C-alpha positions in Angstrom: 77.8 -14.3 -90.0 78.9 -11.1 -90.9 80.9 -9.6 -87.7 80.1 -6.1 -86.6 82.7 -4.0 -84.7 81.1 -1.3 -82.5 82.7 0.8 -79.9 81.1 0.9 -76.3 82.3 3.8 -74.3 82.5 3.3 -71.0 81.7 5.9 -68.2 84.8 4.9 -65.9 88.1 2.6 -66.4 87.0 -1.1 -65.7 85.6 -1.6 -62.3 83.1 -4.0 -60.4 79.8 -2.3 -61.7 81.0 -3.1 -65.3 81.6 -6.7 -64.9 78.4 -8.1 -67.0 79.7 -6.5 -69.8 83.1 -7.9 -69.8 81.6 -11.4 -68.9 79.3 -10.8 -71.8 82.4 -11.0 -73.9 84.4 -13.3 -72.1 81.6 -15.8 -72.6 81.3 -15.0 -76.3 77.8 -13.5 -76.1 78.6 -10.4 -78.2 80.2 -12.8 -80.5 77.1 -15.0 -81.3 75.3 -12.0 -82.0 77.9 -11.1 -84.8 79.3 -8.3 -82.8 82.9 -7.5 -81.8 82.9 -5.0 -79.2 85.8 -2.8 -78.2 85.4 -1.3 -75.1 86.5 2.2 -74.6 87.7 3.4 -70.8 85.9 6.7 -70.1 86.2 9.9 -67.9 82.6 9.8 -66.3 79.2 9.6 -67.5 78.7 12.9 -69.1 81.7 12.2 -71.4 80.4 8.7 -72.4 76.8 10.2 -73.0 78.1 12.8 -75.3 80.3 10.4 -77.1 77.2 8.3 -77.8 75.2 11.3 -78.4 78.1 12.7 -81.3 78.2 9.2 -83.1 81.7 8.8 -81.8 80.8 5.5 -80.2 77.8 3.1 -81.3 76.9 2.6 -77.3 77.9 4.1 -74.1 77.4 3.3 -70.3 76.0 6.7 -68.8 73.9 7.5 -65.3 70.6 8.8 -66.1 71.2 12.1 -64.8 74.2 12.6 -67.0 72.0 11.4 -70.0 69.5 14.5 -69.1 72.3 16.8 -68.6 73.7 16.4 -72.1 70.5 16.7 -73.7 70.2 20.1 -71.6 73.3 21.0 -73.7 71.1 20.7 -77.1 72.5 16.9 -78.2 69.9 14.1 -78.5 71.5 11.1 -76.3 69.0 8.4 -76.7 68.8 5.9 -73.7 68.0 2.1 -75.3 67.8 0.2 -72.2 67.6 0.8 -68.5 70.2 -1.4 -66.4 70.2 -0.7 -63.1 66.6 0.8 -62.2 68.0 2.6 -58.8 70.8 5.0 -58.7 73.9 3.8 -56.9 74.3 7.3 -54.9 74.5 6.6 -51.2 75.1 8.4 -47.9 78.0 6.6 -45.9 79.4 7.3 -42.2 81.5 5.5 -39.7 79.1 3.8 -37.1 81.3 5.1 -34.1 80.1 8.6 -35.3 76.3 8.2 -34.8 76.3 5.9 -32.2 74.2 3.7 -33.6 73.8 2.0 -37.3 72.5 4.6 -40.0 69.5 3.1 -41.1 66.7 5.8 -42.0 66.8 9.4 -43.4 65.6 10.8 -40.3 69.0 10.2 -38.4 70.8 12.8 -40.6 68.9 15.6 -38.7 71.5 18.0 -37.2 74.2 16.3 -39.3 77.0 17.7 -41.9 77.1 16.0 -45.0 79.7 16.4 -47.6 79.2 15.2 -51.0 81.9 14.2 -53.5 80.1 15.1 -56.6 77.2 17.5 -58.2 74.8 14.8 -59.1 74.9 13.1 -55.7 74.6 16.1 -53.8 71.5 16.8 -55.9 69.8 13.8 -55.1 70.8 13.8 -51.6 68.8 17.3 -51.3 66.0 15.8 -53.0 65.9 12.9 -50.9 66.0 15.4 -47.7 63.4 17.6 -49.2 61.4 14.4 -49.7 61.6 13.5 -45.8 61.1 17.2 -45.0 64.3 17.7 -43.2 66.2 19.7 -45.8 66.5 22.8 -43.5 67.7 20.3 -40.6 70.8 18.8 -42.5 74.0 21.1 -43.5 74.5 19.4 -47.1 77.6 20.9 -47.8 78.3 22.4 -51.4 80.9 20.5 -53.7 84.2 22.6 -54.2 87.5 20.9 -55.1 87.2 17.6 -53.0 88.1 14.6 -54.3 86.6 11.3 -53.5 89.3 10.7 -50.7 89.2 13.9 -49.5 85.7 13.9 -48.2 86.5 10.1 -46.8 89.0 11.7 -45.1 86.8 14.2 -43.7 84.7 11.7 -42.4 87.4 10.0 -40.7 89.2 13.3 -39.3 85.5 14.1 -37.6 85.1 17.4 -39.8 82.0 15.8 -41.3 79.6 13.5 -40.1 78.8 11.5 -43.4 79.5 12.1 -47.1 77.9 11.0 -50.4 79.2 8.6 -52.6 78.1 5.3 -54.3 77.2 2.2 -52.7 80.2 0.3 -51.4 82.1 3.3 -50.6 81.2 2.9 -46.5 82.8 -0.6 -47.2 86.1 0.5 -49.0 86.1 2.9 -45.8 85.6 0.4 -43.2 87.9 -2.3 -45.0 90.9 0.3 -45.1 90.7 1.6 -41.6 88.9 -1.5 -39.5 86.3 0.7 -38.2 82.3 -0.2 -38.9 80.7 1.4 -41.6 77.0 2.1 -42.7 75.5 3.3 -45.9 72.2 4.5 -46.2 71.1 3.8 -50.4 69.6 6.8 -51.8 68.0 4.3 -54.5 66.1 3.0 -52.0 64.2 6.4 -51.4 64.1 8.1 -54.5 62.7 6.5 -57.6 65.2 7.4 -60.3 67.2 5.7 -62.8 71.0 4.6 -62.3 72.9 3.6 -65.3 71.7 3.3 -69.0 72.9 2.0 -72.3 72.7 5.1 -74.5 73.3 5.3 -78.3 73.2 8.2 -80.8 69.5 8.1 -82.4 70.4 8.6 -85.8 72.7 5.1 -85.6 69.8 3.3 -83.5 67.5 4.3 -86.8 70.0 2.9 -89.1 70.9 -0.2 -87.3 68.0 -1.4 -85.3 69.3 -4.9 -85.3 72.5 -4.2 -84.1 71.0 -2.6 -81.2 68.6 -5.5 -80.5 71.5 -7.9 -81.0 73.8 -5.7 -78.8 71.2 -5.6 -75.7 70.2 -9.3 -76.1 74.0 -10.4 -75.3 74.2 -7.5 -72.6 71.0 -8.9 -70.7 72.9 -12.3 -71.2 75.9 -11.2 -69.7 74.1 -9.5 -66.5 72.2 -12.8 -66.5 75.4 -14.8 -66.1 77.3 -12.2 -63.8 74.2 -12.2 -61.5 74.3 -16.0 -61.4 78.3 -16.3 -60.6 79.2 -12.6 -59.2 82.6 -14.3 -58.3 83.7 -15.6 -61.9 82.2 -12.6 -63.1 84.9 -10.4 -61.3 87.6 -13.1 -61.9 87.2 -12.5 -65.5 87.2 -8.8 -65.1 90.5 -8.7 -62.8 92.5 -10.7 -65.5 91.3 -8.2 -67.8 92.6 -5.6 -65.5 95.3 -6.7 -63.2 95.5 -3.5 -61.5 92.0 -4.4 -59.5 93.2 -7.4 -58.0 94.4 -5.8 -54.9 90.9 -4.2 -54.5 89.2 -7.4 -55.5 86.7 -7.8 -52.7 85.9 -3.9 -53.2 85.5 -4.8 -56.8 83.1 -7.8 -56.1 81.3 -6.0 -53.5 80.3 -3.5 -56.3 79.0 -6.1 -58.4 76.8 -8.0 -55.9 75.5 -4.9 -54.9 74.6 -3.6 -58.3 73.0 -7.2 -58.8 70.8 -7.5 -56.2 69.9 -4.1 -54.8 70.1 -1.9 -58.0 69.0 -3.7 -60.8 65.3 -4.8 -59.9 62.3 -2.4 -59.8 58.7 -3.4 -60.1 58.7 -2.8 -64.0 61.8 -5.4 -64.4 60.1 -7.8 -62.1 56.7 -7.3 -64.4 58.0 -7.2 -67.7 61.8 -7.9 -68.0 65.0 -6.6 -68.6 66.0 -3.2 -69.8 62.8 -1.9 -70.2 62.1 2.0 -69.3 59.6 3.4 -66.7 58.6 6.8 -67.9 58.0 7.8 -64.4 61.5 7.4 -63.0 62.7 9.6 -65.9 60.6 12.3 -65.3 60.6 11.9 -61.4 64.7 12.7 -62.5 63.9 15.4 -64.4 62.0 17.3 -61.9 64.6 16.8 -59.5 67.5 17.9 -62.0 65.4 21.2 -63.4 65.1 22.4 -59.8 69.3 23.0 -59.8 71.7 24.6 -62.0 73.2 21.6 -63.2 71.2 21.6 -66.3 72.2 24.2 -69.2 69.3 24.4 -71.3 65.6 22.9 -71.1 65.1 19.2 -71.1 62.3 16.9 -72.4 62.7 13.5 -70.1 60.5 11.7 -72.6 62.8 12.1 -75.3 66.1 10.5 -73.9 64.4 7.0 -73.8 62.9 4.2 -75.9 61.8 0.5 -75.4 61.9 0.1 -79.3 65.0 -1.9 -79.3 65.0 -4.3 -76.3 63.9 -7.3 -77.8 61.1 -8.7 -75.4 60.5 -11.6 -77.7 64.1 -13.1 -76.0 63.5 -15.2 -73.2 66.5 -13.7 -71.4 64.9 -10.4 -71.7 61.0 -11.1 -70.8 61.8 -14.2 -68.2 64.8 -12.4 -67.0 63.8 -12.3 -63.2 62.7 -15.9 -63.5 66.0 -16.6 -65.3 68.4 -15.3 -62.3 66.2 -16.6 -59.7 65.4 -13.2 -58.2 
């Protein structure tokens, strides 16, 4: 079998959310498809989506909002698989701040929230709007905060809650021995989280390579979902700096596997298939902000053409992982 070498541009440096891809390589799933996959550490989802759109990497891992943002710059990123059906964005706080567990958006009325990034701020604003409480919550602008400075504002009592990703609350709890709560935005907004992106020219020229990569990746998600501990073990072996925060990295993947990857579309039709409604909802949300630099067409950034629905791991994914 001829081996094809491809670059897979990650959104960030290796972490628990990426465990299925490293596990797929460790288990030889890419090798079995004739692929030599080189992982390239990233600098955020917009960077990753842009690398793929410009043909600098055959594939990239990028959040759906970043895909639309890059499209608004006049580029043509193509999401060839929907990986997590829900956004990982989450509002988190310390339970002693609220005096009760944070379980419902309505509890945010009268509170001040600090977001750590523009995209998560936008999703939070949409959540509050949908709940009819946008004017009753002080959602701060994003300035020069870093992720940890926002956490410190919660710890110091400067704000009531912060916006980041699922597991940020757990990190806070683990580091400071105070009970934390997370309110996953993906449980309230029907928008996509992570996607696998390619350059449309490459996908048209090498359709079988795209299908092979997605089949192997689906197997990686299946294997990691079935054995999260081993999947994270293999990830830590590849990046020893993760050892100190191993419980956090395992929590990241377990959350992605149990709470983020499944939607009704996945349960009905299998792994990786897009639902246009989720893309259009996200497009409408982003269009009301200044995040986009130009026009977008949410229906043009995704395709189901390359997801091999004849492959058992794709078609019967939910049954195979016992979900």
